[in-house]
C-alpha positions in Angstrom: 0.0 0.0 0.0 1.3 3.5 -0.9 0.0 7.0 -0.3 -2.0 8.6 -3.1 -3.8 11.9 -3.6 -7.5 11.1 -3.3 -8.9 14.6 -4.0 -8.0 18.3 -4.0 -9.8 21.5 -3.9 -9.3 25.3 -3.5 -11.5 28.2 -2.4 -10.9 31.9 -3.1 -14.5 33.2 -2.6 -14.3 37.0 -2.6 -17.2 37.1 -0.1 -14.9 36.3 2.8 -11.3 37.3 3.9 -11.2 34.7 6.7 -8.6 31.9 6.3 -10.6 29.8 8.8 -13.6 30.0 6.5 -11.7 29.6 3.2 -9.7 26.6 4.4 -12.9 25.0 5.9 -14.8 25.4 2.6 -11.9 23.9 0.6 -11.7 21.0 3.0 -15.5 20.3 2.8 -15.4 20.4 -1.0 -12.3 18.1 -1.0 -14.0 15.6 1.2 -17.3 15.7 -0.6 -15.7 15.2 -4.0 -13.9 12.1 -2.7 -17.0 10.6 -1.2 -15.2 9.9 2.0 -17.0 10.1 5.4 -15.7 12.5 7.9 -15.5 9.6 10.4 -12.9 8.0 8.1 -10.4 10.9 8.4 -8.0 10.4 11.2 -5.7 13.4 10.7 -5.9 17.1 9.9 -2.8 19.2 9.3 -2.9 23.0 8.8 0.0 24.5 7.0 -1.3 28.1 6.4 1.0 30.8 7.8 -1.0 34.1 7.5 -4.3 33.8 9.4 -7.1 35.9 10.9 -6.1 38.3 13.6 -2.5 36.8 13.7 -4.1 34.1 15.9 -1.5 31.9 17.6 -3.6 29.9 20.1 -5.5 27.6 19.8 -4.0 25.8 16.8 -5.7 26.9 13.6 -6.1 23.2 12.7 -8.4 22.8 15.7 -10.5 25.7 14.6 -10.9 24.4 11.0 -11.6 20.9 12.4 -14.5 22.3 14.5 -15.9 24.3 11.5 -16.1 21.1 9.3 -17.3 18.9 12.2 -14.3 16.5 11.8 -13.8 13.9 14.5 -15.2 15.9 17.4 -16.9 13.2 19.3 -15.0 11.2 22.0 -16.9 7.9 21.9 -16.0 4.4 22.9 -14.4 2.5 20.1 -13.8 5.6 18.0 -10.5 7.4 17.7 -10.8 11.2 17.6 -9.1 13.0 14.7 -5.5 14.2 15.4 -5.1 17.8 14.3 -2.2 20.2 14.5 -0.4 23.1 12.7 2.8 22.5 10.7 4.2 25.9 9.6 7.2 25.9 7.3 6.7 28.9 5.1 6.0 28.3 1.5 7.1 24.6 1.8 4.8 23.7 4.6 2.4 21.6 2.5 5.2 19.4 1.3 6.4 18.8 4.9 2.8 17.9 5.8 2.6 15.4 3.0 5.6 13.4 4.3 4.3 13.7 7.8 0.9 12.3 6.8 2.6 9.7 4.7 4.3 8.3 7.8 1.0 7.8 9.6 -0.7 6.4 6.5 2.1 3.9 6.0 1.7 2.4 9.4 -2.1 2.3 9.2 -2.3 4.8 12.1 -4.9 6.7 10.1 -7.0 5.8 7.1 -7.2 9.2 5.5 -5.3 12.5 6.2 -6.7 15.9 5.3 -4.2 18.7 4.7 -5.2 22.4 4.4 -3.2 25.4 3.3 -3.8 29.1 2.4 -3.3 32.6 3.7 -5.0 35.9 4.2 -4.1 39.3 5.6 -4.7 39.3 9.4 -7.2 42.1 9.1 -9.3 39.7 6.9 -9.6 42.5 4.3 -9.3 41.1 0.8 -7.0 43.7 -0.7 -4.2 45.3 1.3 -1.6 47.1 -0.7 1.5 45.8 1.1 0.3 42.2 1.5 1.8 40.3 -1.5 -0.3 37.1 -1.3 -3.8 36.3 -2.6 -6.4 35.3 -0.1 -7.5 31.7 -0.4 -7.7 28.2 1.0 -6.8 24.8 -0.4 -7.0 21.1 0.7 -5.6 17.8 -0.2 -7.0 14.4 0.9 -4.5 11.6 1.1 -5.2 7.9 1.5 -3.6 4.5 0.7 -3.9 2.4 -2.4 -2.1 -0.8 -3.7 -2.2 0.7 -7.2 -0.3 3.9 -6.3 3.5 4.4 -6.3 3.4 6.9 -3.4 5.7 9.7 -2.5 9.5 9.9 -2.5 11.9 11.5 -0.1 11.6 15.2 0.8 14.5 17.2 -0.5 15.1 20.6 1.2 17.4 23.6 0.9 17.6 26.8 3.0 19.3 30.1 2.4 22.8 30.0 3.8 23.8 31.9 6.9 21.5 33.7 9.3 18.1 34.2 7.8 16.2 37.4 8.8 12.5 37.1 9.4 10.4 37.6 6.3 7.2 38.3 8.2 6.7 39.9 11.6 4.5 42.2 13.7 6.3 45.4 14.9 4.4 45.7 18.2 5.9 49.1 18.9 4.5 50.6 15.7 1.3 48.6 15.7 0.1 49.7 19.1 -3.4 48.4 19.7 -3.6 47.2 16.0 -1.2 44.3 16.4 -3.9 41.8 15.5 -4.7 43.5 12.2 -1.2 44.3 10.8 1.8 42.4 9.5 5.1 43.4 7.8 6.4 41.2 5.0 9.6 41.3 2.9 11.1 39.0 0.3 13.8 36.5 1.4 17.3 37.4 0.5 18.0 34.4 -1.6 17.0 33.9 -5.3 14.1 31.4 -5.2 15.3 29.9 -8.5 18.7 29.0 -7.0 17.1 27.3 -4.1 14.6 25.5 -6.3 17.3 24.2 -8.7 19.2 22.7 -5.8 16.3 20.6 -4.5 14.9 19.6 -7.9 18.3 18.4 -9.1 18.7 16.3 -6.0 15.2 14.8 -6.5 15.6 14.2 -10.2 18.9 12.4 -9.6 17.5 10.2 -6.9 14.5 9.4 -9.1 16.7 8.5 -12.1 15.0 11.0 -14.4 16.5 13.0 -17.3 15.4 15.5 -19.9 13.8 12.8 -22.0 11.3 11.8 -19.3 10.1 15.4 -19.1 10.0 15.8 -22.9 7.9 12.7 -23.3 5.4 13.7 -20.6 6.5 10.8 -18.3 7.6 13.4 -15.7 6.2 16.8 -14.7 7.5 19.5 -12.4 4.8 21.4 -10.5 6.5 24.8 -9.9 4.1 27.4 -8.6 5.9 30.7 -8.9 5.9 33.8 -6.7 8.3 35.8 -8.9 8.2 36.8 -12.6 10.0 34.4 -15.0 10.4 31.7 -12.3 9.2 28.7 -14.4 11.1 29.8 -17.5 14.4 30.3 -15.7 13.9 27.0 -13.8 13.3 25.1 -17.0 16.3 26.6 -18.7 18.7 26.0 -15.8 17.5 22.4 -15.4 17.6 21.9 -19.2 14.1 20.5 -19.4 11.2 21.6 -21.7 9.3 24.6 -20.5 6.0 22.8 -21.2 6.9 20.2 -18.5 7.1 22.9 -15.8 3.6 23.6 -14.7 2.3 26.5 -12.6 -1.2 28.1 -12.6 -3.1 30.8 -14.4 -2.1 34.4 -13.6 -5.8 35.1 -12.8 -5.3 33.1 -9.6 -3.0 35.7 -8.2 -0.1 34.9 -5.9 -1.0 32.1 -3.4 1.6 31.2 -0.8 1.3 28.0 1.1 -1.6 26.8 -1.1 0.4 27.2 -4.3 1.3 23.5 -4.8 -2.4 22.6 -4.8 -3.2 25.2 -7.5 -0.4 23.8 -9.7 -1.6 20.2 -9.1 -5.1 21.1 -10.1 -3.9 23.0 -13.2 -2.0 20.0 -14.4 -5.0 17.7 -13.7 -7.4 20.0 -15.5 -5.3 20.2 -18.7 -4.8 16.4 -18.7 -1.0 16.3 -18.0 -1.5 13.8 -15.2 -3.0 11.2 -17.5 0.4 10.0 -18.7 2.8 11.3 -16.1 4.4 8.5 -14.0 6.4 11.0 -11.8 5.0 14.3 -10.6 7.5 16.5 -8.8 6.0 18.9 -6.3 8.0 22.0 -5.7 7.6 24.9 -3.3 10.1 27.8 -2.9 10.5 31.3 -1.7 13.5 33.5 -0.9 14.3 31.6 2.3 13.9 27.9 1.5 12.8 25.3 -1.1 11.5 21.8 -0.9 10.4 19.2 -3.4 9.3 15.5 -3.5 8.3 13.1 -6.2 4.8 11.6 -6.4 4.1 8.4 -8.3 0.3 8.3 -9.1 0.7 4.7 -10.3 2.6 1.7 -9.1 5.6 0.8 -11.1 4.3 -2.8 -11.4 1.2 -1.6 -13.3 1.0 -1.5 -17.1 0.8 2.0 -18.5 -2.8 2.8 -19.6 -4.4 0.6 -17.1 -6.8 2.2 -14.6 -5.2 3.5 -11.4 -7.3 1.2 -9.3 -10.8 -0.2 -9.2 -14.0 0.1 -7.2 -14.7 2.8 -4.7 -11.2 4.3 -4.5 -10.9 4.6 -8.3 -14.2 6.5 -8.4 -12.7 9.0 -5.9 -9.5 9.4 -7.8 -11.1 9.7 -11.2 -13.9 12.1 -10.5 -13.1 13.7 -7.2 -10.1 15.9 -8.0 -10.9 19.2 -9.7 
């Protein structure tokens, strides 16, 4: 049994600027599309960094868990859902994937729900000095004998002492500390950090430019800076068409960016033939990537990913 992506969803409804609400909506949609019962989900991990009112306690994961009614009852014979925050900047979702994978591999949980996304702490939709687009995203992970699962996480951080890229200046904020935040770009070029982790991952997976040219491999590279994907493709010497981001109309998501890229690749049919999908996340402070194999290597190309109930989720639930 290996971990597979059962479904995915995003929500950027302009009617709300609350991360709690946007993430909860994405989570509900993700679960509904997968036709999975809430009582089957044993884990919820939140990776969103920027949240309503700069809230630190309780864990945002617990607030989202309550909103969607996930595993709240402590009853005899039923294990309550384990929820927690895992914040690692732009790369948080990838760290959450490997964390959930460890629990799924041991049978500790049947399904794991991951949420990501960010908003300005004031919950206003448009704030001039906030660089990220408000939104929420969710991934539902489960196990399948027909999936190849995820590879090892490859990471890279900017060398030396890294200054904070987001903070609240309490002296300047005064009584408005819950409504403001200061953000600056990391000192390192995100492309340099991304190249380092992708090369490490590609080498370990035994991939070359031909795999990307033939559509057997894809690189999901959601970009926060102009020209990111083109520069990345040129440096790695792989076709630009194999480096997938998302439509400019989506804006600039932060922690949710890998989900947007995955859904874009799915919508245009690029996941139909890919045997290796490399998830990448990067900013000016760090980068991470890992390989995902939607199909087991023992399966014949072109055969269905699996059969029965799980196949129905995988085929129709991810949009």
